[in-house]
C-alpha positions in Angstrom: -49.0 -44.0 -43.0 -47.7 -41.9 -46.0 -45.0 -40.3 -43.9 -42.2 -40.4 -46.5 -40.0 -37.3 -46.4 -39.6 -35.4 -49.6 -36.1 -35.1 -51.0 -34.4 -31.7 -51.1 -35.0 -29.8 -54.3 -38.5 -31.1 -54.9 -40.5 -28.3 -56.5 -44.0 -27.1 -55.7 -45.2 -28.7 -59.0 -43.9 -32.1 -58.0 -45.5 -31.7 -54.5 -48.8 -31.8 -56.3 -47.9 -35.2 -57.6 -47.4 -36.6 -54.1 -50.1 -38.3 -52.1 -50.0 -36.5 -48.8 -53.4 -38.0 -47.6 -53.0 -39.9 -44.4 -50.0 -37.9 -43.1 -50.6 -36.9 -39.5 -49.1 -35.2 -36.4 -49.9 -34.9 -32.7 -48.7 -32.1 -30.4 -49.3 -31.5 -26.7 -49.8 -28.1 -25.1 -50.2 -27.0 -21.5 -52.8 -24.3 -21.0 -51.3 -21.1 -19.3 -52.7 -17.8 -18.3 -51.6 -16.4 -21.6 -53.9 -18.9 -23.4 -57.1 -17.8 -21.8 -60.0 -16.1 -23.5 -59.5 -13.3 -20.9 -55.9 -12.8 -21.9 -56.4 -12.9 -25.7 -59.5 -10.7 -25.6 -61.9 -13.3 -26.9 -64.0 -13.5 -23.8 -64.2 -12.7 -20.1 -63.3 -16.1 -18.5 -60.0 -17.5 -17.5 -60.3 -20.7 -19.7 -58.6 -21.7 -22.9 -59.6 -19.2 -25.6 -60.8 -20.3 -29.0 -58.1 -18.3 -30.8 -55.5 -20.2 -28.9 -57.2 -23.6 -29.7 -57.0 -22.6 -33.3 -53.3 -21.6 -33.1 -52.5 -25.0 -31.4 -54.4 -26.9 -34.2 -52.7 -24.8 -36.9 -49.3 -25.6 -35.4 -50.3 -29.3 -35.5 -51.2 -29.1 -39.2 -47.8 -27.5 -40.0 -46.1 -30.4 -38.2 -48.1 -32.9 -40.3 -47.0 -31.4 -43.6 -43.7 -29.5 -43.0 -41.4 -32.5 -43.6 -42.9 -33.0 -47.1 -42.2 -29.5 -48.2 -39.3 -28.5 -50.4 -36.7 -26.1 -49.0 -38.0 -22.6 -49.2 -41.7 -23.7 -49.2 -44.2 -23.3 -46.4 -48.0 -23.4 -46.0 -50.4 -20.6 -45.3 -53.8 -21.0 -43.7 -56.7 -20.2 -46.0 -59.9 -21.7 -44.5 -61.0 -22.8 -41.0 -64.1 -24.5 -39.7 -63.8 -25.1 -36.0 -66.2 -26.1 -33.2 -64.9 -25.4 -29.7 -66.9 -27.9 -27.7 -65.6 -27.7 -24.1 -63.8 -25.4 -21.7 -60.3 -26.1 -20.4 -58.8 -24.6 -17.3 -55.4 -23.1 -16.8 -53.0 -26.0 -16.0 -55.0 -28.3 -18.3 -53.2 -30.4 -21.0 -54.4 -30.3 -24.6 -53.4 -32.9 -27.2 -54.0 -31.8 -30.8 -54.1 -34.1 -33.8 -54.2 -33.2 -37.5 -54.6 -35.7 -40.4 -54.4 -34.8 -44.0 -57.7 -35.8 -45.6 -57.5 -34.1 -49.0 -55.1 -32.6 -51.4 -55.9 -30.6 -54.6 -52.8 -29.3 -56.2 -51.2 -27.0 -53.6 -54.2 -27.0 -51.2 -54.0 -29.4 -48.3 -57.0 -30.2 -46.1 -56.7 -31.4 -42.6 -59.2 -33.0 -40.1 -58.3 -31.6 -36.7 -59.2 -32.5 -33.1 -58.2 -31.5 -29.7 -58.7 -33.5 -26.5 -58.0 -32.8 -22.9 -55.9 -34.9 -20.5 -58.9 -37.2 -19.8 -59.5 -37.8 -23.5 -62.6 -35.5 -23.6 -63.0 -33.8 -27.0 -62.4 -30.1 -26.8 -62.5 -29.1 -30.4 -62.9 -30.5 -33.9 -63.0 -29.2 -37.4 -61.2 -28.8 -40.7 -58.3 -26.5 -41.8 -57.1 -25.9 -45.3 -53.5 -24.7 -46.0 -51.9 -23.8 -49.3 -48.3 -24.6 -50.2 -46.4 -21.4 -51.2 -42.8 -20.4 -52.1 -41.8 -18.3 -49.1 -39.8 -15.7 -51.0 -42.4 -15.2 -53.8 -45.2 -15.0 -51.2 -43.4 -12.3 -49.2 -42.3 -10.4 -52.3 -46.0 -9.8 -53.1 -46.7 -8.0 -49.9 
């Protein structure tokens, strides 16, 4: 659904003319000790930490939009609304899904979900990313 690659040389301006709504991606992750709240400093328990859930979901949003970007372009995260609904132990499997639900010029909004190996919903929310020219973005730092 809407997964038509953008031809090389497409500018950021013409990206705004594309209808990206409906593009999606799914990625699977295995929870390791390094992913726990204890390891990342977001809690005291050895379960999947919310910062890692967010990182997994952001990686999935990138996978949903990257093929549509012109060479030299990328996206940067600008807004997150995330509910972490259930704990996942080390060794658990997480499937993340991101669907583009909105586009306003260079801003792309995603509905995101994460489920465990049994299909139980672990997290849900929205993420907004903005398309930028990589060189110009880094030059401003």
